[in-house]
N, C-alpha and C positions, 0 to 999 in steps of 0.2 A: 504494500500500500504506500502510495506516495505521500510525502509530507505536504501539507497545505494549510492555509488559514482561510476560513470563510470570508473574513474581511478582504483578503487579497482576491479571492474569487469574485466577490462583489465588485471590486475595483476593475478587474480584468474582463468580466463576463456579464456585467449588469443587465445587458439587453436579453440575455438568454436565461437568467435565473429567476426563480420564484423564491421568496424569502418567507420562511415559516414565522408566524406571529410568535413573539417571545412568550415564555411561560413553561417550557419543558425543563425539568430537572435532569441532571446527569447522574447516572449510576454506573457501576462497573469501572474497571481500571482504564478503559480506553475512552478518554474524553474525545479523542479525534478518531473518526471512522467514516468510511464512505463505501459505496458500492451500488450495484444495480439494484433496483427496487423490485421486491415481491410484496404483495399486499394480502391482508386479511381484513374483512369487515365482520365484526361480531359485537354482540351486546350482552355483556355479563355471562359469557360462555366462551371459555378458552379452548374448546375442542380443536378448532382449526388452527389455533396458534401452536398447540402441541403437534398437530399433524405437519405443519410447516417446518418447525424447528427440528422435527425428526427426519426430515428429508435433506438431501444434499444442498447445503447453502451456497457452495461455490463462490464464496466471498461476497454474497449479496447482503442487503439490509432488508429486514422484514419491517414493513410499515403496518401497524395494527390500528384500525379505527374502532375503538370501543365506545364511540359516541360520547366521549368525555365523562363516562359514568364514574361516579365517586362512591359507588356502593359495594364494590368488590375489586379484587386484583385479577388481572388477566395473565400475569406471569409471576413466577417465583423462582427460587434457586434451581429447582429441578429442570424447568424449561430452559433456563439460562445455561445450565450444564449441557443439555441436549444441543442447544444452539452452538456452543463452543465445539462440542464433539463433531458436529456436522458442518463446520466451517462457515458459519454465518458471521459476518463482520460486526453486525449490530442489529438492534431492535429499537424502533421508535413506537411508543404506545400512546395513543390518544385516550388515556385512561390511567389506571393504577397498576403498580407492581407490589409485591410483598417480598419478604426475605431480603430487604434492602442491604442489611449488613453483609450477608453472605455474598450477594451480587457485587458489593463494593470491592470484594477481594478477587473477583473473576476477571480474566483477560477478554473482555468483550465490552462493546459500547452499548449502553442502554439509556434511552431518554424516555421519560414518562411525565405525566402531570403531577402525580403524587404517589404516596404509598397507602396501602390499606391492608389490614391483617386477614380479611376474609377472602377465601378462595372463590372462584367463580363457579357457575353451574357447568355441567358437562352434558349438554343435550345434542351436540353435533350441529348446532345452528350456526349460520354465517355463510360467507362467500370468500373464495380465494381468487387472487389475481384479477380483481375488479378495480376500476378507477375509484379513488377515494378523494373526497373533498373535506378538508378540515384545516383549521389554523391558517386560513387565508390562502391555501395552496391546493392544487390538484396533484395527487400522487398517482402516476400511471405505472403499472408493471412494465419493466424494461427501461424506464427513465433512471436517472442517477441521483443519489442523495449524498450530501456532504455535511458532516456535523463536527463541531468542535465546541470549545468553551464559550464562544461568542454566539453561536446559533446553528440553525439548520437551513440549508439551501437545496433547491432541487433544480436539476438541469435536464433537458431532453436528450443529452448525449454525454458520454464520458469527456471530462475536461482535461484528462491526461492519461 
């Protein structure tokens, strides 16, 4: 993975980028991460998140739209471990995670809105690799996301 700064990407590629509205907290040891986007849309059910991180990540970043629910967590340490084992570079969740201390010790980038101790339902509900709209940005499977301490930006192509 190349070194980059989202501020520099904004300076160099502003016409191509969409900038995620601030508010995501950083978890995991990798504050800087990037990759091609894969998506999951789910509401208070992390079945498809588990399915995604159990598959080959190939250096991608999983974008999860949990509709900003603050009533349960969509990922914990077990799913973060699966993501690492399957070569996902990062996970961005429009919702909550749990086991934040354990995740803080892991070599993966994780961004989420908050933490919540309650796990989600397991009904198998949701959709994979669909276009998502949240935080002022459209996330399309196959586009690229770049995240660091300053923020998250999305580009329609790889920038390096």
